[in-house]
C-alpha positions as CSV (number, residue, x, y, z in Angstrom):
1,X,0.0,0.0,0.0
2,X,1.4,3.4,-1.0
3,X,2.3,6.1,1.5
4,X,-0.5,8.4,0.1
5,X,-3.2,5.7,0.6
6,X,-1.9,5.2,4.2
7,X,-2.1,8.9,4.8
8,X,-5.7,9.1,3.6
9,X,-6.7,6.1,5.8
10,X,-5.1,7.6,8.9
11,X,-6.7,11.0,8.1
12,X,-10.1,9.2,7.8
13,X,-9.6,7.4,11.2
14,X,-8.7,10.7,12.9
15,X,-11.6,12.6,11.4
16,X,-14.1,9.8,12.3
17,X,-12.7,9.8,15.9
18,X,-13.3,13.5,16.1
19,X,-16.9,13.1,14.8
20,X,-17.5,10.4,17.5
21,X,-16.1,12.7,20.2
22,X,-18.2,15.6,19.0
23,X,-21.3,13.5,19.0
24,X,-20.5,12.3,22.5
25,X,-20.0,15.8,23.8
26,X,-23.3,16.9,22.2
27,X,-25.1,14.0,23.9
28,X,-23.6,15.0,27.3
29,X,-25.3,18.4,27.0
30,X,-28.7,16.7,26.8
31,X,-29.9,16.5,30.4
32,X,-31.3,13.2,31.6
33,X,-32.9,14.5,34.8
34,X,-29.5,14.4,36.5
35,X,-27.4,17.5,37.2
36,X,-24.3,17.7,35.0
37,X,-21.8,20.6,34.6
38,X,-22.0,20.0,30.8
39,X,-25.5,21.5,31.0
40,X,-24.1,25.0,31.5
41,X,-20.9,24.5,29.7
42,X,-21.9,26.6,26.6
43,X,-23.7,29.3,28.6
44,X,-22.0,32.7,28.3
45,X,-22.1,35.5,30.9
46,X,-21.4,39.2,30.5
47,X,-17.9,39.5,32.1
48,X,-17.0,43.2,32.0
49,X,-18.7,43.6,28.6
50,X,-17.4,40.4,27.1
51,X,-19.5,37.2,26.6
52,X,-17.5,34.6,28.5
53,X,-18.2,30.9,29.1
54,X,-19.3,30.2,32.7
55,X,-16.4,27.7,33.1
56,X,-14.0,30.7,32.8
57,X,-15.5,32.8,35.6
58,X,-16.8,30.1,38.0
59,X,-16.6,26.6,39.4
60,X,-19.5,24.4,38.5
61,X,-20.1,21.6,41.1
62,X,-22.7,18.9,41.5
63,X,-23.4,18.5,45.2
64,X,-26.2,15.9,44.5
65,X,-28.0,14.3,41.6
66,X,-30.5,17.1,41.2
67,X,-28.5,20.2,42.0
68,X,-25.9,22.3,40.3
69,X,-23.9,24.8,42.3
70,X,-22.1,27.6,40.4
71,X,-19.6,29.5,42.5
72,X,-18.0,32.5,40.7
73,X,-14.5,33.6,41.5
74,X,-15.7,37.2,41.8
75,X,-18.7,37.9,44.0
76,X,-20.2,40.5,41.6
77,X,-20.6,37.8,38.9
78,X,-23.3,36.0,40.9
79,X,-26.1,38.3,39.6
80,X,-24.7,38.1,36.0
81,X,-24.7,34.3,36.1
82,X,-28.3,34.2,37.5
83,X,-29.4,36.6,34.6
84,X,-27.6,34.5,32.0
85,X,-29.3,31.3,33.2
86,X,-32.7,33.0,33.3
87,X,-32.3,34.2,29.7
88,X,-31.0,30.9,28.4
89,X,-33.0,28.0,26.9
90,X,-32.3,25.7,29.9
91,X,-35.8,26.3,31.4
92,X,-34.3,26.4,34.9
93,X,-35.0,28.9,37.6
94,X,-31.7,29.9,39.3
95,X,-31.6,30.4,43.0
96,X,-29.2,33.4,43.5
97,X,-27.4,33.2,46.8
98,X,-24.8,35.4,48.4
99,X,-21.8,33.4,47.2
100,X,-23.2,31.5,44.2
101,X,-26.1,30.3,42.1
102,X,-27.9,27.1,42.8
103,X,-29.9,25.2,40.1
104,X,-32.4,22.6,41.1
105,X,-33.0,20.2,38.3
106,X,-36.7,19.1,38.3
107,X,-37.6,15.5,37.5
108,X,-38.4,14.9,33.8
109,X,-42.0,14.2,32.6
110,X,-42.6,11.2,30.3
111,X,-43.3,13.6,27.4
112,X,-40.0,15.5,28.1
113,X,-38.1,12.3,28.2
114,X,-39.4,11.3,24.7
115,X,-38.4,14.8,23.4
116,X,-34.9,14.4,24.8
117,X,-34.6,10.9,23.2
118,X,-35.7,12.5,19.8
119,X,-33.0,15.2,20.4
120,X,-30.4,12.5,21.1
121,X,-31.4,10.6,18.0
122,X,-31.0,13.8,15.9
123,X,-27.5,14.4,17.4
124,X,-26.4,10.9,16.7
125,X,-27.8,11.1,13.1
126,X,-25.7,14.2,12.7
127,X,-22.6,12.2,13.8
128,X,-23.4,9.4,11.4
129,X,-23.8,11.9,8.5
130,X,-20.4,13.4,9.4
131,X,-18.8,9.9,9.3
132,X,-20.4,9.1,6.0
133,X,-19.2,12.4,4.6
134,X,-15.7,11.6,5.7
135,X,-15.9,8.3,3.9
136,X,-17.1,10.0,0.7
137,X,-14.3,12.6,0.8
138,X,-11.6,9.9,1.4
139,X,-13.0,7.7,-1.4
140,X,-13.0,10.7,-3.7
141,X,-9.4,11.3,-2.8
142,X,-8.5,7.7,-3.4
143,X,-10.1,7.7,-6.8
144,X,-8.0,10.8,-7.7
145,X,-4.9,8.8,-6.7
146,X,-6.1,6.0,-9.0
147,X,-6.3,8.5,-11.9
148,X,-2.8,9.6,-11.1
149,X,-1.5,6.1,-11.5
150,X,-2.0,4.2,-8.2
151,X,-3.1,0.6,-8.9
152,X,-6.8,-0.2,-9.0
153,X,-6.5,-3.1,-6.5
154,X,-4.7,-0.9,-3.9
155,X,-7.5,1.7,-4.2
156,X,-10.2,-0.9,-4.0
157,X,-8.6,-2.4,-0.9
158,X,-8.3,1.0,0.7
159,X,-12.0,1.8,-0.1
160,X,-12.9,-1.5,1.6
161,X,-10.9,-0.5,4.7
162,X,-12.6,2.9,4.7
163,X,-16.0,1.2,4.6
164,X,-15.1,-1.1,7.4
165,X,-13.9,1.9,9.4
166,X,-17.1,3.7,8.6
167,X,-19.2,0.8,9.8
168,X,-17.3,0.5,13.1
169,X,-17.8,4.2,13.9
170,X,-21.5,4.1,13.0
171,X,-21.8,1.2,15.5
172,X,-20.0,3.2,18.1
173,X,-22.3,6.1,17.6
174,X,-25.3,3.8,17.9
175,X,-23.9,2.5,21.2
176,X,-23.7,6.1,22.4
177,X,-27.3,6.6,21.5
178,X,-28.4,3.4,23.2
179,X,-26.6,4.4,26.4
180,X,-28.0,7.9,26.4
181,X,-31.5,6.6,25.6
182,X,-31.4,4.3,28.6
183,X,-30.1,7.1,30.8
184,X,-32.9,9.4,29.7
185,X,-35.7,6.9,30.1
186,X,-34.5,5.7,33.5
187,X,-36.7,7.3,36.2
């Protein structure tokens, strides 16, 4: 197998791994009735006129399964964090205290659980599409190599490896969905 083909295969592996990691991080943001710091990870607060991620201005802790505690490093940020949470799409009511913000996570209704499962399925479908697009791009690059003189057999073998890689990553993404679905539906 030529060096160029090996390069494309390792590039595909790396890209598919990133797609899997991205899908996993998106699934972590879907709350399953349990408190998780990932829920507020993307939330931005006004820090002296600059939208800044909460993780850069405060510690986010999980004292118990249904509570998030956000303790800013500067006391004046408590009100800003409370305001950012109220204005977000989290649908949570922050309890602003003297030294931090407490978020009580309410138990999920059956209907909300189904909506979250749908959302998880959409995220995993996006991951699968990304993996398939990577396969398509690599196969196109391999075909260009064939036109430039690489043997047809070598290209066909490489395409088979890319397909096998694609199948394995799609199975991994399905496993992430199965795990998240069980987590969401568990009362």
